[in-house]
C-alpha angles and dihedrals in degrees: 000000000000131000129218127196120259122197123217109216115290092339116114092219116105132203120209113238120199119243134195122267091246092064124075126197112231122192111242130217091253092061098261133097131256133199119253122199117230113246094239094060111090123203113255119256116259093247097044092072113113113253093015112146089223096053119101127230090262098036093259124136116276120269120232123233092242090055092050090049090051094050091048091052092048090049091052092047092051090047094052090045092053093045089052089051090049093050091048090051091049091051091050093049091051090049092050091050091051091049091054094046095043091049092051092047090048092053093052091056102036097048096066095032103042116004100048095051090044095051089049089050090055093047091051091066100216116193122246094233120063127226131216114268132187128198108239104177141348128209126194124193133185102187126090095230094060095043103080090130138006137200089234129015129173107219123019097221105047123095118260117239095152125038140162126214116203119190122192137182126221138169112241094198138358111283094015121120115257117270128210125232139169115255112221133175090238138337092280091049088222141067145148133271132293092027092048122042110174094185091060090042092055091044092055107033108016095079122101113246094022111145122201144137119283141170119232116207116248092210094049118020094194090071126076134172130199099214126043132151117193113237095013096102091054091051091049090051091048095048097040091052104028100053095049094040090048091052093049091048092047093050091047095050091048093053092046092051093049091048093047091051103039094155093081092055102033120105110251124209110258118233111269120246119246118256114272089236091071094052089051093050093047089052090055 
């Protein structure tokens, strides 16, 4: 701690005033002393002075209007880009949800209508080549007690109050005696329009003496069908199960990917605008 003289008015008496260690008293040519700044002490910046109109709220240099405009444009561009990503993620989520719901609903309808009859057709083991069949007799019933089954039935869940029984004869092999079988529209003996039309079936096959080509089951020789295409049942099972299950898997994977990487679809905080006081000071 050093002391420097301090004069009181015109009086010649002096009082020693303490000075900081960074200041040294140097004798001047006029006989007095002067204050010398230490080399490590730098002069303050013109905007860092307290109360200066050019100083910022945090003591930083002023920001020009052009820089504020550029920052505002950049903030709006980032905000619009993020909002587009958020809308895109929302659209992808809705599409994935519709795929999952649509695939599940399709399975509920396709399994009893397409998949179940096709699987039963595959298990019946029909031959690729048809055989000659002849309608031997036809029985029609209109009572519920006699209609435990029908050669053709539109709808597989409704109660039967009308049914038709068609019996045909066929020759399994050359030289063998004729065998009798039940002619059905398909293995399940039922179906839904337009795949199954019982009126057309009766008009063509439910006539005694009618001769046509039929396919006799290899697993159950008492069942014959009038129409069969090899390989069609497998394609129906593949399409009826593959497309809905593929849609469900695709939607599930999409939702899982978006949930595992939420940073791309999460709303980010937008950059805050600078206080209006800084803009006013920069304009001064």
